[in-house]
C-alpha positions as CSV (number, residue, x, y, z in Angstrom):
1,X,-148.8,-142.6,49.7
2,X,-152.6,-144.8,50.4
3,X,-154.3,-144.5,53.2
4,X,-154.3,-148.2,54.3
5,X,-158.2,-149.0,55.4
6,X,-157.4,-152.2,57.6
7,X,-161.8,-152.2,57.5
8,X,-162.3,-152.4,53.6
9,X,-163.1,-156.3,52.9
10,X,-165.7,-155.7,55.2
11,X,-166.9,-152.5,55.0
12,X,-167.1,-154.0,51.8
13,X,-169.5,-157.0,52.2
14,X,-171.5,-155.6,54.5
15,X,-172.0,-152.9,51.3
16,X,-172.1,-155.9,49.1
17,X,-174.7,-157.8,50.8
18,X,-177.5,-154.3,51.8
19,X,-177.3,-153.4,48.5
20,X,-177.2,-156.5,46.6
21,X,-178.5,-159.0,48.9
22,X,-181.9,-161.0,49.4
23,X,-184.6,-158.4,50.3
24,X,-187.7,-156.8,50.0
25,X,-186.7,-154.0,47.8
26,X,-185.4,-154.3,44.1
27,X,-181.8,-154.3,44.8
28,X,-181.5,-151.5,41.8
29,X,-184.0,-149.4,44.6
30,X,-181.5,-150.1,47.2
31,X,-178.6,-149.4,44.9
32,X,-179.9,-146.0,44.0
33,X,-180.9,-145.0,47.6
34,X,-177.0,-145.7,48.6
35,X,-176.2,-143.1,45.9
36,X,-178.6,-140.3,46.4
37,X,-180.5,-140.3,43.0
38,X,-182.9,-142.0,40.9
39,X,-184.6,-143.4,43.3
40,X,-188.6,-143.3,42.8
41,X,-190.2,-139.6,43.1
42,X,-191.7,-140.0,46.5
43,X,-188.7,-141.2,48.3
44,X,-186.4,-138.8,46.7
45,X,-186.9,-135.7,49.3
46,X,-186.3,-138.6,51.9
47,X,-183.3,-140.1,50.9
48,X,-181.7,-136.7,50.0
49,X,-182.0,-135.1,53.9
50,X,-180.8,-139.2,54.8
51,X,-177.9,-137.7,52.7
52,X,-177.3,-134.0,53.6
53,X,-179.0,-134.1,57.3
54,X,-180.1,-137.2,58.4
55,X,-180.2,-135.5,62.2
56,X,-183.1,-134.1,60.5
57,X,-185.2,-136.4,59.5
58,X,-188.4,-137.0,61.6
59,X,-190.6,-139.4,62.5
60,X,-193.3,-138.4,60.4
61,X,-191.2,-138.5,57.2
62,X,-190.8,-142.0,58.4
63,X,-194.0,-142.5,59.4
64,X,-195.4,-141.4,55.7
65,X,-193.3,-143.1,53.5
66,X,-193.8,-147.0,55.6
67,X,-197.8,-145.8,54.9
68,X,-196.4,-146.5,51.3
69,X,-193.2,-148.8,51.5
70,X,-194.5,-150.8,55.0
71,X,-191.9,-151.6,57.4
72,X,-189.4,-153.9,56.2
73,X,-188.8,-152.0,52.4
74,X,-188.3,-148.7,54.5
75,X,-185.6,-150.2,56.8
76,X,-183.9,-151.8,53.6
77,X,-184.2,-147.9,51.9
78,X,-183.1,-145.5,54.6
79,X,-180.1,-147.9,55.2
80,X,-178.7,-148.4,52.1
81,X,-179.2,-144.6,51.8
82,X,-177.5,-144.9,55.3
83,X,-174.7,-146.6,54.3
84,X,-173.7,-145.3,51.0
85,X,-174.0,-142.1,52.9
86,X,-171.4,-142.8,55.3
87,X,-169.4,-144.8,52.6
88,X,-169.3,-141.6,50.3
89,X,-168.1,-139.2,53.6
90,X,-165.2,-142.3,54.7
91,X,-164.5,-142.1,50.5
92,X,-163.8,-138.7,50.9
93,X,-162.0,-138.3,54.0
94,X,-159.9,-141.2,52.7
95,X,-158.8,-139.4,48.8
96,X,-158.0,-136.0,51.1
97,X,-156.0,-137.7,53.6
98,X,-154.2,-139.8,50.1
99,X,-153.9,-135.8,48.5
100,X,-152.3,-133.8,52.1
Protein backbone atom coordinates (compact mmCIF):
# COMPACT_ATOMS: atom_id res chain seq x y z
CA UNK A 1 0.00 0.00 0.00
CA UNK A 2 1.44 3.38 -1.01
CA UNK A 3 1.89 6.01 1.67
CA UNK A 4 -0.38 8.97 1.01
CA UNK A 5 1.33 12.36 0.89
CA UNK A 6 -1.32 15.04 1.41
CA UNK A 7 1.19 17.79 0.64
CA UNK A 8 2.54 16.39 -2.62
CA UNK A 9 0.67 18.84 -4.86
CA UNK A 10 1.80 21.92 -2.93
CA UNK A 11 5.37 20.66 -2.65
CA UNK A 12 5.52 19.90 -6.35
CA UNK A 13 4.23 23.38 -7.17
CA UNK A 14 6.92 24.98 -5.00
CA UNK A 15 9.66 22.82 -6.51
CA UNK A 16 8.46 23.59 -10.03
CA UNK A 17 8.34 27.33 -9.37
CA UNK A 18 11.79 27.42 -7.77
CA UNK A 19 13.46 25.18 -10.33
CA UNK A 20 11.81 26.34 -13.56
CA UNK A 21 10.19 29.71 -12.82
CA UNK A 22 11.54 33.15 -13.53
CA UNK A 23 14.83 33.99 -11.88
CA UNK A 24 18.35 35.30 -12.28
CA UNK A 25 19.86 31.83 -12.63
CA UNK A 26 19.33 29.62 -15.67
CA UNK A 27 16.72 26.97 -14.78
CA UNK A 28 19.15 24.25 -15.91
CA UNK A 29 21.60 25.32 -13.19
CA UNK A 30 18.84 25.48 -10.57
CA UNK A 31 17.69 21.99 -11.55
CA UNK A 32 21.28 20.70 -11.45
CA UNK A 33 21.73 22.23 -7.99
CA UNK A 34 18.56 20.47 -6.86
CA UNK A 35 19.93 17.14 -8.15
CA UNK A 36 23.33 17.86 -6.62
CA UNK A 37 25.26 17.32 -9.83
CA UNK A 38 26.36 18.95 -13.06
CA UNK A 39 26.61 22.49 -11.68
CA UNK A 40 29.52 24.74 -12.66
CA UNK A 41 32.75 23.30 -11.22
CA UNK A 42 33.30 26.21 -8.83
CA UNK A 43 29.89 25.55 -7.26
CA UNK A 44 30.13 21.76 -6.96
CA UNK A 45 31.87 21.64 -3.54
CA UNK A 46 29.25 23.96 -2.02
CA UNK A 47 26.35 22.09 -3.63
CA UNK A 48 27.80 18.77 -2.42
CA UNK A 49 28.04 20.15 1.11
CA UNK A 50 24.47 21.46 1.00
CA UNK A 51 23.25 18.03 -0.11
CA UNK A 52 25.31 16.01 2.36
CA UNK A 53 26.03 18.21 5.40
CA UNK A 54 24.17 21.51 5.10
CA UNK A 55 24.84 22.35 8.74
CA UNK A 56 28.56 22.51 7.92
CA UNK A 57 28.24 25.26 5.30
CA UNK A 58 30.10 28.32 6.54
CA UNK A 59 29.49 32.01 6.06
CA UNK A 60 32.88 32.17 4.38
CA UNK A 61 31.88 29.59 1.76
CA UNK A 62 28.71 31.50 0.94
CA UNK A 63 30.59 34.83 0.85
CA UNK A 64 33.17 33.40 -1.54
CA UNK A 65 30.46 32.17 -3.89
CA UNK A 66 28.62 35.50 -3.62
CA UNK A 67 31.75 37.27 -4.84
CA UNK A 68 31.46 35.39 -8.14
CA UNK A 69 27.71 34.90 -8.50
CA UNK A 70 26.16 37.76 -6.52
CA UNK A 71 23.52 37.74 -3.78
CA UNK A 72 20.39 37.05 -5.83
CA UNK A 73 21.94 34.29 -7.89
CA UNK A 74 23.46 32.60 -4.85
CA UNK A 75 20.13 32.76 -3.04
CA UNK A 76 18.45 30.96 -5.95
CA UNK A 77 21.23 28.37 -6.19
CA UNK A 78 21.27 27.64 -2.44
CA UNK A 79 17.47 27.43 -2.20
CA UNK A 80 17.38 25.10 -5.22
CA UNK A 81 20.04 22.84 -3.70
CA UNK A 82 18.36 22.79 -0.30
CA UNK A 83 14.90 22.05 -1.71
CA UNK A 84 16.33 19.36 -3.96
CA UNK A 85 18.17 17.70 -1.08
CA UNK A 86 15.09 17.86 1.13
CA UNK A 87 12.92 16.37 -1.61
CA UNK A 88 15.40 13.54 -2.21
CA UNK A 89 15.31 12.67 1.50
CA UNK A 90 11.53 12.86 1.60
CA UNK A 91 11.18 10.60 -1.44
CA UNK A 92 13.62 8.09 0.08
CA UNK A 93 11.61 8.11 3.32
CA UNK A 94 8.30 7.63 1.54
CA UNK A 95 9.79 4.81 -0.50
CA UNK A 96 11.07 3.12 2.69
CA UNK A 97 7.62 3.39 4.24
CA UNK A 98 6.04 1.89 1.12
CA UNK A 99 8.47 -1.01 1.23
CA UNK A 100 7.93 -1.76 4.90
